[in-house]
N, C-alpha and C positions, 0 to 999 in steps of 0.2 A: 481395553479397546484396541483392536488391530486396524490401524489406518494405513492406506496406501502411501508409499513414499513418493516424492517427486519423480524419482527414477522409474518407479512402477508405472506411474501415469504416462511418462514420456515413452516408455516401451510400447504402449498401446497405440501409438501413432506412427508406427513404422511404415504405413502405407502413404504417408505424406512426406516424401523425401525432399520436396522443394519448399516446404513450409517450416518455419521455426515455430515450434509449439512451446508456449510458456505455461507452466502450471505450478500451483502450490496448494497446500491443504491447511485449513485452519480448524482447530477444535476449540469450541467455546465451552469451557467447563461449567460456568454458571448456568448456561442454558442447556447444557448437555446435547449440543448439536455439532455437526461437522459440516464444513463448507469447502468445496473444492473449486478452485479457479482454473479454467483451461481456456486459453485463447491463442489464436495464431498471431504471429508477429511479422510484419507490422500490422496493427489493427486499423481497420477503416471505420470503426464505430465512433459516433460523436460523444459517447458517454462511457464511463467506466464506474461500475458500482460495487459496493461492499468491499472496498479495498481495506486491507488490514495492515498491521505492522509487518506481516510476512511478505508484503509486496516486494518483488525482487528488483523493481525499477525497469528502465528501458526508456525509449523515446516514443511518445504517442502524440504526433502532430495533429491528428484529426479530432482528438478528444477535447470537448469544450466543457463538459459537466463531469465532475468527479464526486463520488460519494464515499466517505470514509466511515468505517464501523469497526469497533473492536472492544473487547472487554478490558484490554490492557491500555494504559495511557499512551497517547501519542506524544513523543518527545520532539524537541526542536529539530534534531537530525532527520527525523522522518518527514517533517514538512519540507525540509530542504530537498529530500529525494523526490517528493511529490511535485514541487515546483519545477525541478529539473526534468522530470519525466513528462509533464504536461505543460509545455511552454505556452500553449494557446488557450489554457483553461480560462473560462469566463465565470464559472459557477462552482463553488466548493461547498458541499454539505457535510457536516461533521456530526456523527452520532457516537458520543463517548462520555461516560459519566465519571471517569477516573482522572484525578489530578496528575499532572506531570510529576515524575520522580525527581528530575533534575531541573527544577524550576529556578530561574534566576530573576531577580527583580532589581530595579534601580535602588530601591530603599535598602535592601539587604546587602548590596554590593559596595563595600567601601573601597575596593581596589579597582573599580571601573572595568571589571571583566564582564562585559555584557555580551549577549548573543548577537550574532549578525542579523541584519535586517533581510527578510525574505522578499525578493522582488519578483 
């Protein structure tokens, strides 16, 4: 399958010299579908949907509702990026059936190396 790269997508927006365009492409092998995210930055939308592990980050002060979806597990570092990108988030919806790969728990950690709390 030949998917456009992020640079390919960026080049299609040469007529928007004053706007920063953010884009990324996801391919979901289990469902055999492709999803392309394209948005101007800063975004004025109050929601951000179908965010995946490929989300590049950024600061989205207007977003209150965030929807996460991916075939791959969401790791702790990803949630740190989400909370930093959406500081005024009020609602978080997560659609993911995969367990974390780097899961830490209090029971299995004898050396007290626990993950930081996300605020």
